[in-house]
C-alpha positions in Angstrom: 109.4 84.5 78.7 108.6 81.7 81.2 111.0 79.0 82.4 109.1 76.3 80.5 109.4 78.0 77.2 113.1 78.5 77.5 113.6 74.8 78.4 111.4 73.9 75.2 113.6 76.2 73.0 116.8 74.5 74.3 115.6 71.1 73.6 114.6 72.1 70.1 117.8 73.7 69.1 120.1 71.0 70.5 119.6 68.7 67.4 120.6 71.5 65.1 123.9 72.1 66.8 124.6 68.3 66.6 124.1 68.4 62.9 126.4 71.4 62.6 129.1 69.6 64.4 128.8 66.6 62.2 129.4 68.9 59.1 132.2 70.9 60.6 134.4 68.0 61.7 134.8 66.5 58.2 135.9 69.9 56.9 138.4 70.4 59.6 139.9 66.9 58.9 140.2 67.6 55.2 142.0 70.9 56.1 144.5 69.2 58.5 145.3 66.4 55.8 146.0 69.2 53.2 148.4 71.0 55.5 150.3 67.7 56.4 150.5 67.0 52.7 152.0 70.5 52.1 154.7 69.8 54.6 155.5 66.4 53.1 155.9 68.1 49.7 158.4 70.5 51.2 160.4 67.9 52.9 160.7 65.8 49.6 162.1 69.0 47.8 164.6 69.5 50.5 165.8 65.8 50.4 165.9 65.7 46.7 168.4 68.6 46.4 171.1 66.7 48.6 172.8 64.4 46.1 173.3 67.1 43.4 177.1 67.3 42.7 179.0 68.8 39.6 181.6 66.2 40.0 178.9 63.5 39.5 177.2 65.3 36.7 180.5 66.0 34.7 183.1 63.4 36.0 186.7 63.4 34.8 187.3 60.1 32.9 190.5 58.7 31.3 190.1 57.9 27.6 191.5 57.9 24.3 191.3 61.3 22.6 192.3 62.3 18.9 195.1 65.0 19.0 195.1 66.9 15.7 196.4 70.0 14.3 195.9 71.8 10.8 198.9 73.2 9.3 198.1 75.8 6.6 200.1 75.5 3.4 200.4 78.3 0.8 200.0 77.3 -3.0 203.5 78.9 -3.6 205.3 77.4 -0.7 208.1 74.9 -1.6 208.4 72.7 1.4 208.0 73.3 5.2 208.4 76.8 6.5 210.0 77.9 9.9 206.8 78.6 11.3 205.3 75.2 10.4 208.3 73.6 11.9 208.0 75.4 15.3 204.2 74.5 15.4 204.7 70.9 14.6 207.5 70.5 17.2 205.3 71.9 19.8 202.5 69.5 18.7 204.8 66.6 18.9 205.9 67.2 22.5 202.6 65.6 23.4 203.4 62.3 21.5 204.3 59.6 23.8 207.3 57.7 22.3 207.0 54.7 24.6 203.2 54.0 23.5 204.2 55.0 20.0 200.7 55.5 18.5 200.3 56.0 14.7 201.0 59.5 13.5 198.7 60.5 10.5 199.7 63.0 8.2 196.7 63.8 5.8 197.4 65.8 2.7 194.6 67.6 0.6 193.8 66.4 -3.0 192.0 68.6 -5.5 192.9 71.7 -3.7 194.7 74.7 -5.1 197.7 74.0 -3.0 197.9 70.3 -3.7 201.5 70.2 -4.9 202.7 72.5 -2.1 200.8 70.5 0.6 202.3 67.2 -0.7 206.0 68.6 -0.4 205.2 70.1 2.9 203.7 66.7 4.1 207.0 64.9 3.1 209.0 67.4 5.2 206.5 67.0 8.1 207.2 63.2 8.2 211.0 63.9 8.2 210.8 66.1 11.0 208.6 63.7 12.8 211.3 61.0 12.5 213.9 63.4 13.8 211.7 64.2 16.9 211.6 60.4 17.8 208.6 59.1 16.0 209.4 55.7 14.4 209.2 55.5 10.6 206.6 52.5 10.8 204.4 54.6 12.8 203.9 57.4 10.2 201.0 57.0 8.0 200.9 59.2 4.9 197.3 59.5 3.5 195.1 62.0 1.6 191.5 63.7 1.8 189.4 65.4 -0.7 189.3 69.0 -0.6 185.8 70.5 -0.3 186.6 73.6 -2.2 189.0 73.2 -5.1 189.7 77.0 -5.2 190.8 77.1 -1.7 194.1 76.3 0.0 193.5 73.3 2.3 195.6 72.3 5.3 197.8 69.5 6.1 196.2 67.6 9.1 198.6 65.8 11.5 197.0 63.6 14.2 197.5 60.8 16.6 195.5 59.1 19.4 196.6 59.6 23.0 195.3 58.8 26.5 194.0 62.0 28.1 191.8 63.2 31.0 188.6 64.8 29.6 185.0 65.4 30.5 181.8 65.6 28.5 181.0 68.5 26.2 180.0 71.7 27.8 177.2 74.0 26.8 174.1 71.8 27.5 171.1 73.9 28.5 168.2 71.5 28.4 166.1 73.4 31.2 165.4 76.9 32.3 167.9 77.9 34.8 165.4 80.1 36.5 163.5 77.0 37.6 165.3 76.8 40.9 162.5 75.7 43.1 164.3 72.4 43.9 167.6 74.2 44.8 169.6 72.0 42.2 172.6 73.0 40.1 171.7 73.5 36.4 172.9 71.0 33.8 176.2 72.9 32.8 177.2 73.9 36.2 180.9 73.0 36.7 181.5 71.6 33.3 184.0 74.3 32.4 185.8 74.0 35.8 186.2 70.2 35.2 187.2 70.6 31.6 190.0 73.0 32.7 191.1 70.7 35.5 191.4 67.8 33.1 193.3 69.8 30.6 196.0 70.8 33.1 196.8 67.2 34.1 200.0 66.3 32.5 200.0 62.6 33.3 196.3 61.2 33.4 197.4 58.3 35.3 197.9 60.5 38.4 194.2 60.6 38.6 193.9 56.8 38.9 196.6 56.2 41.5 199.9 57.3 43.0 203.2 56.8 41.1 206.0 54.5 42.4 207.9 56.0 45.4 211.4 56.8 44.8 214.2 55.2 46.7 215.0 56.2 50.0 218.2 58.1 50.7 219.4 56.2 53.8 222.5 58.6 54.3 220.4 61.7 54.4 217.8 60.0 56.6 220.5 58.9 59.1 221.8 62.5 59.2 218.4 63.9 60.0 217.7 61.5 62.8 221.2 62.3 64.2 220.5 66.1 64.1 217.0 65.5 65.8 218.6 63.4 68.6 221.5 66.0 69.1 219.0 68.9 69.4 216.6 67.2 71.8 213.7 69.1 73.2 214.3 72.8 73.5 213.2 74.8 76.4 211.1 77.1 74.1 209.1 74.2 73.0 208.4 73.0 76.4 207.4 76.4 77.6 205.0 76.9 74.6 203.5 73.4 74.5 201.3 73.7 77.4 197.9 75.4 77.1 196.8 77.8 79.6 193.2 78.8 80.1 
């Protein structure tokens, strides 16, 4: 092939290469944009998992809660039994005498044990007064039994301020969906509920109690002992850090 022919072929193929470049460049730009978009999605997922906290999802709150207990009464019982007495006294340990909430004693009506439940309810009221509940704070009431043939219990209840959380057992989503690395909805609920139930005084979660009076005599004795002892040689020998 002559040199002139090779020059002609080179000139003729140059426009084709230019067109190919114009087609490849937009494709590369699209691929680069998609890769950058994928990186942006991964970053958003990582950042979105940071504020997830079970203490925020299931916070412990201080609120009024209805404290109640059902005391079974047999149709042949004549008044309060020893087991009912012990159970009721344990229940009344949580009654705040200073706040003095209303204590409700609800007796069943239309049940097989209606007469026995009425007698037991009166004994429950007398026991409550002996335990420190004021007479004017005891409310004797009744409720309709759902099954006339059954022996319905006597219900004793009062309202008290307690630490509590929301109800556990919510499963709105599939817990296997962990692509966002977040806690599932019920995570930490049982722990928060158990912690709230163990708090004897809910006010401790709000703020500290009043400090007790300072024992000046004991404080003076402690200061005198500290002054008499001084700084020991053992402390001076071990206080320096050697490398």
